[in-house]
N, C-alpha and C positions, 0 to 999 in steps of 0.2 A: 505494501500498497503506500509508498512510498512515494507517489504523486497521487496521492489521493488525502483528504480531507476530509473528518467525519467530525462535526460539528456536535452536538450535544447544551441540547439547552437548556437550564431546569428553571427558576426561579429568577433570573438578575431583569436588570429593564435593560429597558429599546437601547437607552442613550449609552451601557458597557456592552450593552452586545452586537452595537451599529462603530460606537467606539472605535478609537484609536490603538486599543488597547485591548477590543473587540475581535470583530473576523477581518477592521481592516490593519491588521495585523499581521506578518507572517509570512501572508502568499506571496508565490513566484513562481506557481505553478498554474495551469487550470485546474478549477476547484471547485466540487455543487460545492453547498450548505446544503448534509445529510439532518434534515431536525427527527429526532427520537425527545414526542413528550406531552399530553395526555394537556390537553385543552383547547383549543376554538379555532376551526378554519379557515377564519374571518380573519384570525387572529396571522396566522400562518402563509395563510396565504401575502396579509401588508408587509409581513416582515420580508419574505421572500422575495418583495418585487422591490424592497428598496432593496433587499443587497442580493443581487439573480448566479454572478457567476465574477472572477478575474481570468483574465489572463495574460499570455503573456507582456506583454510590450504597453500592458495601459494599464495597470494595476484593477481592480476593481472597477465594474463598470455598472451602477445605477438602476435600475428601472423601475422609475415614481406611479404607483395610477392604475398601473394595464395589473390583468393578468399572468399571469402570469406560465407560463409554458415551459414543458422541460421536451429538450427534444429527446430524439431517441439512441444519439450520434451518446448524449452525458451519458443516458444511461446504460450504454454497453461501456462505456469507460472503469462504472464501477462494480464492473459485473463482479473482479473480488472481495470488494466488500461487502456486499451483496450474500456472496456464498457465509464470509464469517460467520454474519451475523445469522443469517435465517438459510430457512432446506428451505427454503421456495420462494422466490418472489418473483411477483403478477403486479404488471404494472397492467393501473389504473384507471389512473387520466394524470389531468396538473395537477399545478401545486397544490393539496387540501384533500385531495381526491384519496389515496391515505389515509390520509385518517376520520373523513362517511363513509369508508373502509367499517376501519375502526371502530366503529359508533353500530356498524349492524351491525359487524361483527360480538357484540360484550350489548345486542339483544336480547341474539338467538340463542349465545348462551346463556343470560340473565330468563329467561321468559323458559330456558330447557332445561335448566334449573330448578325450576315453579313448578312444570309442568312433569313433571321427572315426579317429581313428591305426591302428588296428588294419584299420581297412575299406584304410586307405593303406597298410601294410604283403597287407594280404593282396591290392588289385590288383599290387601290383606284383610276387607271389608267381608271380600267376599270369600276367603276361606282358604285361596289356593298359596301358593308355596311361590310367596314374593320376592323371593331373593331368586328362582329361576328363568321371571322374568323376560332379562338380558339374552342364555341359553334360546328359549325359545319365540323368544323376534329375531334374532341375529338374520339376516341376509332377507329382509323385510323395510319393507317400508320405513320402518317403530327404527330398525338397527341402526345406534347413532353411534360416534364416543363423548359424547355424555351417557347414550343408556351403557354403554361399560367400558367405568367410569365412575359416575356420579353415581347415580343407582346402588351400586354394588354396597358401597357407603354408606346410600344410607337401609339399606337393608339390612347391614352389619350394625346399622348404627356407633360403628368410625366418625368422629369431626376432630378428629387433629387433624389440625388448622395444614391445603396444601396451597390455601387459597380465604381469603376470610368470609365470611357473610355480612363487615362492614365495606370490604373495597366491594363487594357486590351490587352494593347498594347504589356508592356512591356512582361509578362507574354509568350504574340503571339512570342516574339522575343524572349526570350528563346526556345520556341518547335523550331525553325527556328536555334537556334546553336545546340537545342539537334537533332534536325534531320538530320546535314548538320558532325555535328559527326560519323549520319554511315549510313551518304551517303543517303540517304534513299527520293523520292525526294519527296514532300509537295506539287504541284500543290494549291490545295484551301489551303491552308494555307499562300504560296505566296497574293495573292490576298482578306484574310481576312484581309493579317497583313498593303497593300497597303489599305482597306478602313478606315479603323484603322490610318493608321497616318493623312489621309485625315480630317479624323474627326479632332483632333487634332492640326489640318493645319489651320482648319476653328476656334478653342475654344471652343470644345466641352469638353476636356482636362478635365476638375473637375462636368462634366455631370457621372449621370447614363449609361452607356454600355450601353443600347437602342438610349442614341442621338447617334448612326452611324444612325442611317432613315434616322437625318436631313442634311444629304446629296447628300441626295435623295429633296431637296427643292429645288424648280422653277428649274426645270430640272439643280442643281446646275451641271451633273456629264455631261450631251449633252458639257453643256457651256465650260467644264471645258479639258471637251473630245472633 
């Protein structure tokens, strides 16, 4: 990665990021700004529009006020970088597209956890061997990584955190804000948010995301509704 740059940005101010001690400093070859963070898509576009790329002759080329396009040759130039940080790389569009895809990922994961908890509760109520459901449904349309990884934790009551329930709720809140900015209705998201808020209220914040199944313990949903 001798001629490639990865600039990870956390909670720094815009002035620091764009100032002489920030991105402007130390660029000697063509680099792309590759940003990894969980903030707003429009904020991503604003930053990328302010600082697009550097070249050998002229230093930083500023692009203000427009939509930043990412060209395929720029993507290809960072092939070694993608291989080092991800098992799979898919270009989804120009600046901000990756964050949109991430929001959709969290929508699917959050709603998926909620649906699996409901499925486990229904299986238990039906008196079937609930822990065998992933084997029963393997290869069908209901099969998924979530069914194979999250559901068994629910069945085994294994809530040691691989990811925290509070973190997934935070992600769902971010998706809700993102969808709201696009005026896109997300009724399933709203339901998942409610269930995870319920789980946090019940004290499951520091448990695994699969602990959402515990809101079904002792008919607690029926009692509180």
